[in-house]
N, C-alpha and C positions, 0 to 999 in steps of 0.2 A: 504493500500500500504506500501511496505517496502521502507525505505530511505537509500541510500548509499551516503555518503558525504566525501569530502576531502577538506583540506584548506592549503594555503601556503601564507606566507608573506615575502617580500624581501625589503631591504632598497633601492634597485635600484643602480644606478651607480654614482650618484652625492652627495646624502646626506650621512652624516656620521652616522646618527642614524635613527631608524625606528619609526615614529610617528603614524603608523597604529597599530591597535589591532584587533584581531578577536577571536571568540569563537564558537565552535561546541559542542552542548550538547551531551554527550555520548549516551543518549537515543533517540536522534534525535528529541527532542521536539522543539528546537529553535536554530537559527543561527544568529550571529552578526558580522558585519564589521564596524569598526570605523576608521576615518581618522582625526587625531588631527592637531591642528594649534596653533600658539602662541609661536614660538621660540623652541629652542632645547629641553628644559626641559618641557615647558608648553604643547606643543602639545602631547608629549608622555604621560604626566600625564593625560591630558584631555581624551584621547582615552581609557586609561586603567581604569580611574575612571568610565567612561560611561559603558564600557563593563562589568566591575566587578559589578557595581550597578544593571544593567539590569539582569545579570545572577542571582545575589542574590535575586532580587525581584521576578523574575519569578519562581525560585525554591521554595521560601517561600510561594507563593500564587497560585501555579499551580493548586492545588486541591480545591481552594476556589469556592464559588458559583458565583463569579463575571463573567459577560460575558467576553469572551476573548478579545474583542475590548477594553473594559474598563481596563482590566489587562495590555494590551500592552501600552495603553496610559499612565497609571500610572507608569509603569516601566520606560518609557523614561522621563517623567516629574520628577521622582525621580532622575534619572541620571543627569538631568539638574540642579536640586537643589544641588546635591552633588558637581558638578563642581563649582557652584556659591559659595558654602561654602568654598571650597578649595581656590578660588580666594581671598576671604576675609581674610583667614588665611595667604596667601602667596601673598602679593601685587605684587611681581615680576612676578607673573603668571596671573595678572589681565586681560590680553587680550587673555588668552587661551580659546579654544573651540574645538568642534569636530563635524564632520558630523557622521551620523549613519544610518545603514539600518539593520532591524531586521525582520526575518521571523519566525513565530511560527506555529506549527502543533498541535492544540488542538485535543484531542481524540474524542470529540463529535461534533465538529464544523469545518467548512471549514478553511483551512490555511489562515493566515493573514500576511500582511506586513506593517511595519511602517518605516518611514524614515524622516530624517531631513538633508538638505544640498544636496550634489551631489554624495554621495556614492550611488550606483545603485543596483537595482534588474532587471535582465533579465530573460525571459523565452525562452528556446530553445525547439521548438516543430516542428516535421515534417520537420526538416532541416532548419527551419526559426527562426531567432532571433528577439525577441520583447522586447523593453525596457518597463518595467512595471511601474517603478517609474518616476516621473517628477522632474527634478533637481530644487532645490530651489536656483536659480541663476538669475542674471540680464539677462544673455544670453538666458536662457530657456524661460523667459518671452518675450524677444524680438523676439525669434524664433516663439513662439506661436502666436503672433499678426502680424507676417510677416514683422517686421522691418529689419530683416537680413535673409540671406540664411544659410542653414546648412554648406555650404562650408566656408562662412564668419565666422560662429560661431566657427569653429575649430581653427581659427588663431586669433580670436579677442583678443585684449589686456585685455579686461575686462572679459574674459571667466572664470576666477577663482573667481570672486567677488560673494560671497554668499549673499543671501537674508535672510537665516535662518541657524542657527547652534545651537547645544547644548552649554550651557555656557552663555546664554543671559537672562536677566531678563524679556524680552518681550515674551518669549516662554511660552504660556499657553494652547496650543492646539497642538496635534500631528496628522499628516496625517496618517490614517490607512485605508487600503483597503483589501477587500477580494480577494483571489487569485483563479483563474480558473486553476486548474491543473488536469492532468490525468496521468495514467501509461505511462511511456516512456518519460515524460517531464524531462528536466534538468533545474534547477534554478541556476543562477549565481549571487552571491553577490560579489561586488567588490568596491574598492576605485578608485578614479579618476586617480591614477597612472597607471592603466590599460587602461582606456578609453581615457586618454590624448595621449597615444602613439598608440593605435590601434582603428581604426574605427569599427563600428558595423559589417560591412561585413567581416573584417579581423577576428574578434572574432568568427563569425559564421563559417568561413572556418575551423578554428581549431576544433571547436566542431563537425563539420560534419565528419572530417577525423580521429578524435581520439575518439573512443568510451570509452576507459578506463579513468575513472574520474581523477585518480592521474596523469596520463601522460598528460591529457588535461590541467589540472590546471598548472602543471609545464611548459608545452609548452607555455601557454598564458603568464606567467610571464617572461619566457626567451625571448619571442618575443617582449614584451614591453621593455625589457632591450636592445635588439638588435636595437630597434628604438630610443634609447637614454636613457631610464631609468632615466628620470629627477626627478622622485618623487618616494616615497615608493609605492610598488605594493602589493595589497592583494586580494586574490581570495578565495571564497568558492564555490564549485560546488556540488550541491545536485541533485542526480538522483532518480526519483521516479520509483521504480521497481514493 
């Protein structure tokens, strides 16, 4: 299958800088979205360290004999270690970290997704939007066991509390999952600046009515800003043709 992708990142309407980072491999082998945290400088540094480290590791080891799942795990663990090392060198950034979502398309294996935190991957198929990743947040766990409703989750004061992120010493395993994709699917990688402002049904509406990837991505970001744009907003849209 041929991949067509587009990406866009916007600081939103409230924040003065953009702590998100993203990367689209020119050859369509992998895609990355990161959402940094830890203050003005720390968050931006963490997301760019992670994105750059993963990009570097995947490029260097892409043709190795390692299974793709192992390669993806190692790439994210290397990114975590790089952030930890930067924290040690710069104590003023000791609390920085980043969420991350990565999708890779190996040549001889099914595509894979890895993520940490609440940056998400969605699959849009037959006009239906499905969240593929499960947020590493207190709220996601509470939803899963039925402690709160989806409506309560959207406005809960603890909805931003992460249970996992890159930049922590206790990260020693990365969630990796095989993706079920087929021709015509659209994959959406995004930071929570999008999903905080737009519910899934709103995102699906834009993807249904806008077939052109560049226009759809731009429209999603603009819609998030119209709803308040309280956070940085990053979107990568990958179409399988």
